N, C-alpha and C positions, 0 to 999 in steps of 0.2 A: 522836476523830480532830481534831486541832488544824490550822487553817489556817494556812500561814504565807504572810506579806509577803514577794516578792522586790522589792528595791529596786534601780535600775540608775543608774549614777552616772557620769556621763562624765569623763575626766581631759585636758585638754588640756596637752599638752606645748610648752611655747614655747622654740625654738631660736633663739639669737642669730643677727643678721645676720653673717655669713662672709668678706662683701667685702673689710673691713679686711685679713685676714690674708693670702684672695688676693691682692689688689693686694700689699701688701707682699713677697709672695713674687717676686711676677713683677717688683717694683723692686727686689728685691737680685739677682736672676739676669742681670735685664737690665743691671743696673749693672755687677756683677764681666763679663761677657759681650762689653760694649759696650768695658770696657776691653782686653782681647786683638783686637779687629776693629779698633779705632783705633791701634793697637800702643803703648799705653801701657804694658801688659804683654804679655808671652810665653807660650804655652804653651797648653796645655789642661789639664795635669794638675789644676791650681786651682783651676779654673772648673767641673769636672765633679762636684764635692760640692754647690754651690750650686746648678748643675743639678737632681740630683736631689733635696734636701732644701728648697728653697724652691721653684725651677720645679718640679719635680713634686709632693711632699708635701702642701706646703702649698695649691697651688692644687688638689690629689684633695682632699682634708679639705675644702676650701671647696666644692667639687662635691658630697660627698657631702651636706652639710649644708644645702646651696642646693637639694639632691633634697628632703629632711624639709621644706624650707617651699614644696614645688610650684613653686620656679621654676627652669622650663622651660630660660630665656635663662641664668641664672647657674651652673645644671648643668651644660650643653652648653658654656659657655665655657671654664670652671674646667677642666672635664675632660678636654677636647680639648686646650688647650693644658698641663694636668699629664702628658700621654701624651705629647706633641710634645718637651718637654725630658729625659723618661725616652729618649725613642728619639733625641733628639739626645745626650745622653750618652753610650748605648751607643754610636753613630758613631764620634765621639771614642775612646772605649775603642779600637771597631774599629784606627781609624787607628793609634792610640799602640802596638799590637802587641798591647795586656791578653788578649786572646782567642788569639793566636797568628799565627807570619808567614804563614801560607797566608789567612787571612780578611783582615790587612794588605794582603797584596800581590793578593788580590781586589776590593778598595773599587772604587766606579767612583762619582765623582762626582756625573754625570749623573744618577744616582738617587735623590740628595739632593733635585734641581734639581727632579726629577717631583715629591717631596715635596713641598717648596716650593711649588711652584705648586699642590699639592691645598690646603695648608691657605692660600692665598693667595685661592683660592677661596670655602674658608670664610669666612675674615676678614670678605670680600668682602659675602657677606651678613649676617653676623654683626653687621655696622657698619650697615645699616639698622636691624636690634632695636636697637641702642646708640642710635640716634636717640631713641629712644621710653623710654631709662632717666633718662640726665641727660648733660650737655655734656663733663665731664670724662671719662665713659666712652667717648662717641663719638668725644672730641681721641684716646683712647688706640688705639682702634681702628682711625681712620686712621694712625696710627702705625705699627701693628701691620700697616697692607695696606703701608706703605712698606716694612718692615722686609720682609716677604715678597717683594715685587716686587724690592729688592735683590738678597737672596738666591738669589732664581730664577733671576735672568740671570747674576747672579754665576758658579752651579752650572752655568751652561751655557756657561759661557765667553764670553757676549757683554760688552764693554764691559766687563770684570772691575773694575778700580780706579775708573772712576765706581760703579759698583753696590754695590760693596764697600763704600763709602765714603757711599753712600747709606744702606746696612745699617745701620751701624757710628753715622750718627748718629742715626738714627731708632731705634735701639735704647738710645741715651742718653737721648732724649727720652724714650721710653716708661716708661724708669726713675723720671726725674724729675716727669713728670705722674703715676704711679702711685702716687709717694710721697706727694703730695699726697693723691690717689684715699684713698689707704689713712686718713690723718692724719683727712680729711674724716670717714668713714667710724666713726671710732674718738668722735671728739670730736663731730661732730652727734649719736651717741646718747647719749654720757655724758653732756654737758650737757642734751641734749633740744630741742636748737635749730639752728638752720642757722648754725653758728659757723664753718665754712671751706665757702663757697657753692660749689655742684656744678654747677648751672646746670639750672634746668626743663628738662625733655623739648622734642623739637620742636612735637609738637601734629600731625602732617602723618598717620603714619598710623595712629594710635592717638589715640582723639577721648576 
């Protein structure tokens, strides 16, 4: 009888940081959607594909990849906003009558107000977490807070002109800062140095 030596080898799989793609998806969908809110463009029809493929699928991909990297914050943030954009796209399609006139006639915009309120609450505590990521991400979350604040009050009919405008400009600013954040994620990793600074964490809650 011959003895056999069993060797165990550990293989480590390294996944690239998906933040660049997730932030690019967020930048694209908010850029297109803000153009409609600001009155630069009309209608929802050609916003919907960007909401589904960039707002939802790109961020969902980033969510799954962050999960593999054991990044709870990134997984939760990208996943939550991915499903938000899927829900928003479906809501727009209902308003446009894609799923039939019965659903279209039964739509109550105040229900969206409660959904926006829930996301405002979610974004507020995620903003606290973003303080210990980097300052660019923190700015993005602050702007998302203003977006959901505007969307919530607009949906409930409270000073709709004021809060609709707030939401529109907040969304445009989200796009601009997210483009910067996406570029920083790509170029900083590509060059191996801080090519585009994103700002150090605040160091208040996490030492």
